[in-house]
MARNULO-823652 format. One record per residue (C-alpha): x, y, z. Coordinates in nm, 2 decimals, decimal comma. Layout:
{east: X north: Y up: Z}
...
// end
This chain:
{east: -20,64 north: 18,27 up: 11,02}
{east: -20,52 north: 18,17 up: 10,66}
{east: -20,85 north: 17,99 up: 10,61}
{east: -21,02 north: 18,33 up: 10,58}
{east: -20,94 north: 18,49 up: 10,25}
{east: -20,89 north: 18,87 up: 10,29}
{east: -21,01 north: 18,93 up: 9,94}
{east: -21,35 north: 18,80 up: 10,05}
{east: -21,38 north: 19,06 up: 10,33}
{east: -21,49 north: 19,42 up: 10,33}
{east: -21,23 north: 19,69 up: 10,39}
{east: -21,15 north: 19,72 up: 10,76}
{east: -21,27 north: 19,36 up: 10,84}
{east: -20,99 north: 19,15 up: 10,99}
{east: -20,99 north: 18,77 up: 10,96}
{east: -21,00 north: 18,73 up: 11,33}
{east: -21,34 north: 18,91 up: 11,33}
{east: -21,48 north: 18,67 up: 11,08}
{east: -21,35 north: 18,39 up: 11,30}
{east: -21,53 north: 18,54 up: 11,60}
{east: -21,85 north: 18,57 up: 11,39}
{east: -21,82 north: 18,21 up: 11,28}
{east: -21,77 north: 18,10 up: 11,64}
{east: -22,12 north: 18,20 up: 11,71}
{east: -22,24 north: 17,93 up: 11,46}
{east: -22,00 north: 17,70 up: 11,64}
{east: -22,15 north: 17,79 up: 11,97}
{east: -22,52 north: 17,77 up: 11,91}
{east: -22,52 north: 17,46 up: 11,68}
{east: -22,51 north: 17,23 up: 11,98}
{east: -22,87 north: 17,35 up: 12,06}
{east: -23,01 north: 17,23 up: 11,73}
{east: -22,79 north: 16,92 up: 11,72}
{east: -22,85 north: 16,79 up: 12,07}
{east: -23,18 north: 16,94 up: 12,18}
{east: -23,38 north: 16,95 up: 11,85}
{east: -23,22 north: 16,68 up: 11,64}
{east: -23,04 north: 16,40 up: 11,83}
{east: -23,14 north: 16,37 up: 12,19}
{east: -23,42 north: 16,57 up: 12,35}
{east: -23,67 north: 16,53 up: 12,08}
{east: -23,67 north: 16,15 up: 12,09}
{east: -23,65 north: 16,17 up: 12,47}
{east: -23,95 north: 16,39 up: 12,48}
{east: -24,16 north: 16,16 up: 12,26}
{east: -24,04 north: 15,83 up: 12,42}
{east: -23,99 north: 15,93 up: 12,79}
{east: -24,14 north: 16,26 up: 12,88}
{east: -24,46 north: 16,20 up: 12,69}
{east: -24,44 north: 15,82 up: 12,73}
{east: -24,48 north: 15,73 up: 12,36}
{east: -24,84 north: 15,85 up: 12,37}
{east: -25,03 north: 15,87 up: 12,04}
{east: -25,01 north: 16,25 up: 12,05}
{east: -24,64 north: 16,27 up: 12,16}
{east: -24,50 north: 16,35 up: 11,81}
{east: -24,77 north: 16,61 up: 11,75}
{east: -24,71 north: 16,76 up: 12,09}
{east: -24,34 north: 16,80 up: 12,01}
{east: -24,40 north: 16,96 up: 11,67}
{east: -24,67 north: 17,18 up: 11,83}
{east: -24,41 north: 17,31 up: 12,08}
{east: -24,18 north: 17,40 up: 11,80}
{east: -24,46 north: 17,56 up: 11,61}
{east: -24,55 north: 17,78 up: 11,90}
{east: -24,20 north: 17,90 up: 11,94}
{east: -24,19 north: 17,97 up: 11,57}
{east: -24,51 north: 18,17 up: 11,60}
{east: -24,35 north: 18,38 up: 11,87}
{east: -24,06 north: 18,45 up: 11,64}
{east: -24,30 north: 18,56 up: 11,36}
{east: -24,47 north: 18,80 up: 11,60}
{east: -24,16 north: 18,95 up: 11,74}
{east: -23,86 north: 18,92 up: 11,51}
{east: -23,96 north: 19,19 up: 11,25}
{east: -23,99 north: 19,44 up: 11,53}
{east: -23,67 north: 19,33 up: 11,70}
{east: -23,48 north: 19,35 up: 11,37}
{east: -23,61 north: 19,69 up: 11,29}
{east: -23,54 north: 19,81 up: 11,64}
{east: -23,18 north: 19,68 up: 11,61}
{east: -23,13 north: 19,86 up: 11,28}
{east: -23,27 north: 20,19 up: 11,42}
{east: -23,04 north: 20,19 up: 11,72}
{east: -22,74 north: 20,00 up: 11,58}
{east: -22,79 north: 19,75 up: 11,85}
{east: -22,76 north: 19,40 up: 11,70}
{east: -22,48 north: 19,29 up: 11,94}
{east: -22,65 north: 19,38 up: 12,27}
{east: -22,97 north: 19,20 up: 12,16}
{east: -22,76 north: 18,90 up: 12,05}
{east: -22,61 north: 18,88 up: 12,39}
{east: -22,95 north: 18,89 up: 12,55}
{east: -23,08 north: 18,61 up: 12,33}
{east: -22,77 north: 18,40 up: 12,40}
{east: -22,82 north: 18,42 up: 12,77}
{east: -23,19 north: 18,33 up: 12,73}
{east: -23,12 north: 18,02 up: 12,52}
{east: -22,84 north: 17,90 up: 12,75}
{east: -23,06 north: 17,93 up: 13,05}
{east: -23,35 north: 17,76 up: 12,88}
{east: -23,14 north: 17,48 up: 12,76}
{east: -23,00 north: 17,42 up: 13,11}
{east: -23,35 north: 17,43 up: 13,24}
{east: -23,44 north: 17,13 up: 13,02}
{east: -23,23 north: 16,92 up: 13,27}
{east: -23,53 north: 16,94 up: 13,49}
{east: -23,76 north: 16,76 up: 13,25}
{east: -23,85 north: 16,42 up: 13,37}
{east: -24,10 north: 16,15 up: 13,25}
{east: -24,45 north: 16,30 up: 13,28}
{east: -24,33 north: 16,67 up: 13,30}
{east: -24,48 north: 16,75 up: 12,96}
{east: -24,59 north: 17,11 up: 13,04}
{east: -24,25 north: 17,20 up: 13,18}
{east: -24,06 north: 17,05 up: 12,89}
{east: -24,28 north: 17,23 up: 12,63}
{east: -24,25 north: 17,56 up: 12,81}
{east: -23,87 north: 17,54 up: 12,82}
{east: -23,84 north: 17,42 up: 12,46}
{east: -24,06 north: 17,71 up: 12,34}
{east: -23,86 north: 17,97 up: 12,52}
{east: -23,52 north: 17,83 up: 12,44}
{east: -23,61 north: 17,78 up: 12,07}
{east: -23,74 north: 18,14 up: 12,05}
{east: -23,42 north: 18,28 up: 12,19}
{east: -23,21 north: 18,06 up: 11,96}
{east: -23,40 north: 18,17 up: 11,64}
{east: -23,39 north: 18,53 up: 11,74}
{east: -23,02 north: 18,51 up: 11,79}
{east: -22,98 north: 18,33 up: 11,45}
{east: -23,14 north: 18,62 up: 11,27}
{east: -22,93 north: 18,88 up: 11,45}
{east: -22,60 north: 18,70 up: 11,39}
{east: -22,69 north: 18,65 up: 11,02}
{east: -22,74 north: 19,03 up: 10,98}
{east: -22,37 north: 19,08 up: 11,04}
{east: -22,28 north: 18,89 up: 10,72}
{east: -22,31 north: 19,17 up: 10,46}
{east: -22,10 north: 19,40 up: 10,69}
{east: -21,82 north: 19,14 up: 10,69}
{east: -21,82 north: 18,99 up: 10,34}
{east: -21,79 north: 19,15 up: 10,00}
{east: -22,09 north: 19,10 up: 9,77}
{east: -21,92 north: 18,85 up: 9,55}
{east: -21,81 north: 18,64 up: 9,85}
{east: -22,13 north: 18,62 up: 10,06}
{east: -22,17 north: 18,25 up: 9,98}
{east: -21,81 north: 18,17 up: 10,07}
{east: -21,81 north: 18,36 up: 10,40}
{east: -22,16 north: 18,23 up: 10,49}
{east: -22,02 north: 17,88 up: 10,42}
{east: -21,74 north: 17,94 up: 10,67}
{east: -21,99 north: 18,01 up: 10,94}
{east: -22,21 north: 17,71 up: 10,87}
{east: -21,91 north: 17,48 up: 10,85}
{east: -21,79 north: 17,61 up: 11,19}
{east: -22,14 north: 17,55 up: 11,32}
{east: -22,15 north: 17,19 up: 11,22}
{east: -21,81 north: 17,13 up: 11,39}
{east: -21,95 north: 17,29 up: 11,70}
{east: -22,25 north: 17,07 up: 11,68}
{east: -22,02 north: 16,77 up: 11,65}
{east: -21,82 north: 16,88 up: 11,96}
{east: -22,14 north: 16,92 up: 12,17}
{east: -22,28 north: 16,59 up: 12,04}
{east: -21,95 north: 16,41 up: 12,09}
{east: -21,93 north: 16,53 up: 12,46}
{east: -22,29 north: 16,42 up: 12,51}
{east: -22,23 north: 16,09 up: 12,34}
{east: -21,93 north: 16,02 up: 12,57}
{east: -22,15 north: 16,10 up: 12,87}
{east: -22,43 north: 15,87 up: 12,75}
{east: -22,19 north: 15,58 up: 12,69}
{east: -22,04 north: 15,61 up: 13,04}
{east: -22,38 north: 15,65 up: 13,20}
{east: -22,52 north: 15,35 up: 13,02}
{east: -22,21 north: 15,15 up: 13,14}
{east: -22,31 north: 15,25 up: 13,49}
{east: -22,66 north: 15,13 up: 13,43}
{east: -22,83 north: 15,47 up: 13,42}
{east: -23,15 north: 15,53 up: 13,24}
{east: -23,24 north: 15,81 up: 12,99}
{east: -23,41 north: 16,00 up: 13,26}
{east: -23,07 north: 16,02 up: 13,44}
{east: -22,83 north: 16,09 up: 13,15}
{east: -23,03 north: 16,30 up: 12,91}
{east: -23,06 north: 16,59 up: 13,16}
{east: -22,68 north: 16,60 up: 13,19}
{east: -22,65 north: 16,64 up: 12,81}
{east: -22,87 north: 16,95 up: 12,83}
{east: -22,62 north: 17,10 up: 13,08}
{east: -22,33 north: 17,01 up: 12,85}
{east: -22,50 north: 17,18 up: 12,56}
{east: -22,57 north: 17,49 up: 12,76}
{east: -22,21 north: 17,51 up: 12,88}
{east: -22,06 north: 17,47 up: 12,53}
{east: -22,29 north: 17,74 up: 12,40}
{east: -22,20 north: 17,99 up: 12,67}
{east: -21,82 north: 17,93 up: 12,65}
{east: -21,78 north: 17,91 up: 12,27}
{east: -21,98 north: 18,23 up: 12,21}
{east: -21,74 north: 18,44 up: 12,42}
{east: -21,51 north: 18,52 up: 12,12}
{east: -21,81 north: 18,66 up: 11,93}
{east: -21,88 north: 18,92 up: 12,20}
{east: -21,52 north: 19,01 up: 12,26}
{east: -21,41 north: 19,06 up: 11,89}
{east: -21,71 north: 19,11 up: 11,66}
{east: -21,78 north: 19,48 up: 11,60}
{east: -22,11 north: 19,65 up: 11,57}
{east: -22,07 north: 19,86 up: 11,25}
{east: -22,43 north: 19,98 up: 11,23}
{east: -22,50 north: 20,33 up: 11,35}
{east: -22,82 north: 20,46 up: 11,51}
{east: -23,06 north: 20,61 up: 11,26}
{east: -23,17 north: 20,95 up: 11,39}
{east: -23,51 north: 20,95 up: 11,21}
{east: -23,62 north: 20,61 up: 11,35}
{east: -23,51 north: 20,70 up: 11,70}
{east: -23,66 north: 21,04 up: 11,67}
{east: -24,00 north: 20,88 up: 11,61}
{east: -23,97 north: 20,68 up: 11,92}
{east: -23,86 north: 20,98 up: 12,12}
{east: -24,17 north: 21,17 up: 11,99}
{east: -24,39 north: 20,89 up: 12,11}
{east: -24,24 north: 20,91 up: 12,45}
{east: -24,29 north: 21,29 up: 12,46}
{east: -24,66 north: 21,23 up: 12,40}
{east: -24,67 north: 20,99 up: 12,69}
{east: -24,61 north: 20,66 up: 12,50}
{east: -24,37 north: 20,41 up: 12,66}
{east: -24,05 north: 20,36 up: 12,47}
{east: -24,11 north: 19,99 up: 12,42}
{east: -24,45 north: 20,05 up: 12,27}
{east: -24,32 north: 20,33 up: 12,05}
{east: -24,03 north: 20,12 up: 11,93}
{east: -24,25 north: 19,83 up: 11,85}
{east: -24,50 north: 20,05 up: 11,67}
{east: -24,22 north: 20,20 up: 11,46}
{east: -24,07 north: 19,86 up: 11,39}
{east: -24,40 north: 19,72 up: 11,26}
{east: -24,46 north: 20,03 up: 11,06}
{east: -24,12 north: 19,96 up: 10,89}
{east: -24,23 north: 19,61 up: 10,83}
{east: -24,55 north: 19,72 up: 10,67}
{east: -24,36 north: 19,96 up: 10,45}
{east: -24,13 north: 19,69 up: 10,34}
{east: -24,42 north: 19,49 up: 10,22}
{east: -24,57 north: 19,79 up: 10,04}
{east: -24,24 north: 19,84 up: 9,86}
{east: -24,24 north: 19,48 up: 9,74}
{east: -24,24 north: 19,61 up: 9,38}
{east: -23,89 north: 19,74 up: 9,45}
{east: -23,78 north: 19,42 up: 9,62}
{east: -23,98 north: 19,17 up: 9,42}
{east: -23,70 north: 18,91 up: 9,41}
{east: -23,64 north: 18,93 up: 9,78}
{east: -24,01 north: 18,87 up: 9,84}
{east: -24,00 north: 18,57 up: 9,60}
{east: -23,71 north: 18,44 up: 9,79}
{east: -23,91 north: 18,46 up: 10,12}
{east: -24,19 north: 18,25 up: 9,97}
{east: -23,95 north: 18,00 up: 9,82}
{east: -23,76 north: 17,98 up: 10,15}
{east: -24,08 north: 17,93 up: 10,34}
{east: -24,14 north: 17,61 up: 10,14}
{east: -23,80 north: 17,45 up: 10,13}
{east: -23,72 north: 17,55 up: 10,48}
{east: -24,04 north: 17,36 up: 10,59}
{east: -23,88 north: 17,04 up: 10,47}
{east: -23,55 north: 17,12 up: 10,64}
{east: -23,74 north: 17,19 up: 10,96}
{east: -23,89 north: 16,84 up: 10,95}
{east: -23,54 north: 16,68 up: 10,92}
{east: -23,40 north: 16,89 up: 11,20}
{east: -23,69 north: 16,83 up: 11,44}
{east: -23,78 north: 16,47 up: 11,36}
{east: -23,47 north: 16,29 up: 11,23}
{east: -23,41 north: 16,11 up: 11,56}
{east: -23,78 north: 16,03 up: 11,60}
{east: -23,79 north: 15,88 up: 11,25}
{east: -23,48 north: 15,68 up: 11,32}
{east: -23,61 north: 15,54 up: 11,65}
{east: -23,97 north: 15,48 up: 11,54}
{east: -23,91 north: 15,34 up: 11,19}
{east: -23,56 north: 15,20 up: 11,19}
{east: -23,57 north: 15,11 up: 11,56}
{east: -23,24 north: 15,29 up: 11,64}
{east: -23,11 north: 15,30 up: 11,99}
{east: -23,01 north: 15,63 up: 12,16}
{east: -22,64 north: 15,56 up: 12,08}
{east: -22,72 north: 15,47 up: 11,72}
{east: -22,92 north: 15,78 up: 11,67}
{east: -22,65 north: 16,01 up: 11,81}
{east: -22,40 north: 15,84 up: 11,59}
{east: -22,63 north: 15,90 up: 11,29}
{east: -22,66 north: 16,27 up: 11,37}
{east: -22,28 north: 16,29 up: 11,42}
{east: -22,23 north: 16,15 up: 11,06}
{east: -22,49 north: 16,40 up: 10,93}
{east: -22,30 north: 16,69 up: 11,09}
{east: -21,98 north: 16,58 up: 10,93}
{east: -22,15 north: 16,58 up: 10,59}
{east: -22,31 north: 16,91 up: 10,67}
{east: -21,98 north: 17,07 up: 10,75}
{east: -21,83 north: 16,95 up: 10,43}
{east: -22,13 north: 17,07 up: 10,24}
{east: -22,14 north: 17,41 up: 10,40}
{east: -21,76 north: 17,48 up: 10,36}
{east: -21,71 north: 17,33 up: 10,02}
{east: -22,03 north: 17,44 up: 9,87}
{east: -21,97 north: 17,80 up: 9,98}
{east: -21,69 north: 17,83 up: 9,73}
{east: -21,88 north: 17,65 up: 9,46}
{east: -22,18 north: 17,87 up: 9,52}
{east: -22,00 north: 18,19 up: 9,44}
{east: -21,89 north: 18,03 up: 9,11}
{east: -22,22 north: 17,88 up: 9,01}
{east: -22,44 north: 18,17 up: 9,13}
{east: -22,67 north: 18,16 up: 9,43}
{east: -22,98 north: 18,05 up: 9,24}
{east: -22,82 north: 17,76 up: 9,06}
{east: -22,65 north: 17,65 up: 9,37}
{east: -22,97 north: 17,64 up: 9,57}
{east: -23,15 north: 17,46 up: 9,29}
{east: -22,88 north: 17,19 up: 9,30}
{east: -22,92 north: 17,14 up: 9,68}
{east: -23,30 north: 17,13 up: 9,65}
{east: -23,27 north: 16,85 up: 9,40}
{east: -23,05 north: 16,67 up: 9,65}
{east: -23,32 north: 16,72 up: 9,92}
{east: -23,58 north: 16,56 up: 9,69}
{east: -23,35 north: 16,26 up: 9,63}
{east: -23,29 north: 16,23 up: 10,01}
{east: -23,66 north: 16,22 up: 10,08}
{east: -23,72 north: 15,95 up: 9,82}
{east: -23,44 north: 15,73 up: 9,96}
{east: -23,55 north: 15,77 up: 10,32}
{east: -23,92 north: 15,72 up: 10,25}
{east: -23,89 north: 15,43 up: 10,01}
{east: -23,57 north: 15,25 up: 10,13}
{east: -23,61 north: 14,97 up: 10,38}
{east: -23,25 north: 14,87 up: 10,45}
{east: -23,01 north: 15,03 up: 10,70}
{east: -22,77 north: 15,11 up: 10,41}
{east: -23,03 north: 15,31 up: 10,23}
{east: -23,12 north: 15,50 up: 10,55}
{east: -22,75 north: 15,59 up: 10,61}
{east: -22,73 north: 15,70 up: 10,25}
{east: -23,03 north: 15,93 up: 10,31}
{east: -22,86 north: 16,06 up: 10,62}
{east: -22,54 north: 16,16 up: 10,43}
{east: -22,75 north: 16,32 up: 10,15}
{east: -22,94 north: 16,52 up: 10,42}
{east: -22,61 north: 16,64 up: 10,57}
{east: -22,46 north: 16,75 up: 10,25}
{east: -22,78 north: 16,93 up: 10,15}
{east: -22,83 north: 17,08 up: 10,50}
{east: -22,51 north: 17,27 up: 10,51}
{east: -22,52 north: 17,39 up: 10,16}
{east: -22,88 north: 17,50 up: 10,14}
{east: -22,87 north: 17,68 up: 10,47}
{east: -22,55 north: 17,86 up: 10,38}
{east: -22,70 north: 17,95 up: 10,03}
{east: -23,02 north: 18,09 up: 10,17}
{east: -22,84 north: 18,32 up: 10,41}
{east: -22,60 north: 18,44 up: 10,13}
{east: -22,90 north: 18,51 up: 9,90}
{east: -23,07 north: 18,73 up: 10,17}
{east: -22,74 north: 18,92 up: 10,21}
{east: -22,72 north: 18,98 up: 9,84}
{east: -23,08 north: 19,11 up: 9,81}
{east: -23,10 north: 19,31 up: 10,13}
{east: -23,05 north: 19,69 up: 10,11}
{east: -22,77 north: 19,84 up: 10,32}
{east: -22,90 north: 20,01 up: 10,63}
{east: -23,19 north: 19,77 up: 10,67}
{east: -23,00 north: 19,44 up: 10,72}
{east: -23,14 north: 19,33 up: 11,05}
{east: -23,49 north: 19,42 up: 10,93}
{east: -23,46 north: 19,21 up: 10,61}
{east: -23,29 north: 18,93 up: 10,79}
{east: -23,58 north: 18,95 up: 11,03}
{east: -23,82 north: 18,90 up: 10,74}
{east: -23,62 north: 18,60 up: 10,64}
{east: -23,64 north: 18,47 up: 10,99}
{east: -24,02 north: 18,52 up: 10,97}
{east: -24,03 north: 18,31 up: 10,65}
{east: -23,82 north: 18,04 up: 10,81}
{east: -24,04 north: 18,04 up: 11,12}
{east: -24,35 north: 18,00 up: 10,91}
{east: -24,18 north: 17,70 up: 10,76}
{east: -24,09 north: 17,57 up: 11,10}
{east: -24,46 north: 17,58 up: 11,19}
{east: -24,60 north: 17,43 up: 10,87}
{east: -24,33 north: 17,16 up: 10,81}
{east: -24,32 north: 16,98 up: 11,15}
{east: -24,69 north: 17,02 up: 11,21}
{east: -24,77 north: 16,86 up: 10,88}
{east: -24,55 north: 16,57 up: 10,97}
{east: -24,70 north: 16,54 up: 11,31}
{east: -25,06 north: 16,56 up: 11,18}
{east: -24,98 north: 16,29 up: 10,92}
{east: -24,84 north: 16,05 up: 11,18}
{east: -25,14 north: 16,12 up: 11,41}
{east: -25,40 north: 16,07 up: 11,14}
{east: -25,23 north: 15,76 up: 11,00}
{east: -25,16 north: 15,61 up: 11,35}
{east: -24,79 north: 15,64 up: 11,32}
{east: -24,71 north: 15,62 up: 10,95}
{east: -24,37 north: 15,80 up: 10,95}
{east: -24,28 north: 15,68 up: 10,60}
{east: -24,58 north: 15,86 up: 10,45}
{east: -24,50 north: 16,17 up: 10,66}
{east: -24,15 north: 16,19 up: 10,53}
{east: -24,27 north: 16,14 up: 10,17}
{east: -24,52 north: 16,43 up: 10,22}
{east: -24,22 north: 16,64 up: 10,33}
{east: -24,07 north: 16,61 up: 9,98}
{east: -24,35 north: 16,82 up: 9,84}
{east: -24,21 north: 17,12 up: 10,02}
{east: -23,88 north: 17,09 up: 9,84}
{east: -24,06 north: 17,04 up: 9,50}
{east: -24,26 north: 17,36 up: 9,54}
{east: -23,95 north: 17,55 up: 9,66}
{east: -23,76 north: 17,44 up: 9,35}
{east: -24,04 north: 17,56 up: 9,13}
{east: -24,06 north: 17,90 up: 9,30}
{east: -23,68 north: 17,94 up: 9,28}
{east: -23,70 north: 17,97 up: 8,90}
{east: -23,88 north: 18,30 up: 8,93}
{east: -23,60 north: 18,48 up: 9,12}
{east: -23,36 north: 18,71 up: 8,93}
{east: -23,06 north: 18,77 up: 9,15}
{east: -22,91 north: 19,04 up: 8,93}
{east: -23,23 north: 19,24 up: 8,93}
{east: -23,28 north: 19,19 up: 9,30}
{east: -22,92 north: 19,30 up: 9,39}
{east: -22,97 north: 19,61 up: 9,17}
{east: -23,29 north: 19,70 up: 9,35}
{east: -23,11 north: 19,66 up: 9,69}
{east: -22,83 north: 19,89 up: 9,58}
{east: -23,06 north: 20,16 up: 9,45}
{east: -23,28 north: 20,16 up: 9,76}
{east: -23,25 north: 20,47 up: 9,98}
{east: -23,33 north: 20,43 up: 10,34}
{east: -23,61 north: 20,69 up: 10,44}
{east: -23,47 north: 20,96 up: 10,66}
{east: -23,12 north: 20,95 up: 10,50}
{east: -23,20 north: 21,16 up: 10,20}
// end
């Protein structure tokens, strides 16, 4: 475990525990890589929906619906987890849900649009809820000065996990095509491979990672009082959780930089959501990539993403979170211009490498910034708010892309250029964030009920 610097970890945190935490990123990245980015999205548009004019919009609509569900549920789930010190049990439940949903996608065949959409919505909801919960462990593991570094470790592990899952899927696709099988025969098996890797690779997380949060008596007492008056526990817990969410927004004067980060994140994450959800669709529809070429493309992107997440994590702590994120957003803008205006394969591959480098670094940087600005004792709640902003982005970004392609009868180049506007706005909003002021506000915050 020499890769994990003990000086970056909080007292009592062993390197093997950070390894277990990072393994969750390793485990769940196959879902985004194979299901959302490389295989199932293009399979849905081309095979399940039969390349219908509305196919891309239907895919982005399914992702938008799952993101809306996250928006409606994640703040309450995060607050509930904080109140009961129960991030880990909830993480286990979301993991099981995503694994089962991913395996269920093996049943999707040409024409089964409703089944495919339903399973994608559920699996993606479980995935994103789990992402918020695992991220909330970060400030418990890393010292404040090393949040970027430790976050980068996790993201780097994640991209290697994505490459493993994609590599196994690619090997299956190659062998299946050699046997003369069609996409309707080999894509379902890749869904089973993805589910199996997620389930197996997440085991170290649940065996080793500790739940350090403790139940908060005041919050639980409110729920108990609701039960005593005849209110069901679930309804009382949800009401308390949304009350906490409303209080957080009312206290935005104290956490003004965190709130600005949410708005900034909602914009730049909208652009990232487009790349994740539609990279394979763009490659096949514009560059006329085959399934094998598309999977190879995503494999290269994951290598670049792993290097970006791991290497940039160290650079981020030296530069400062805001400068580091500004650098990556500039890279995203360059990527969009290269992809949208370039016509050669070489230019498209260059755009893919840029996207990979920016993907790992920007995702790692965003998570570290949330950890730096979130007050202790409310980590799951604040990461739940971050998840809410990211899910808003996941609705707006892909839907914008889908609407542009629908209204322009398939102009994917214009759609990707429009995506660049999200990164431009995000970069402009980033200038208003003061990390020192935000971190000070987080330290000075006192959780109600602990006075």
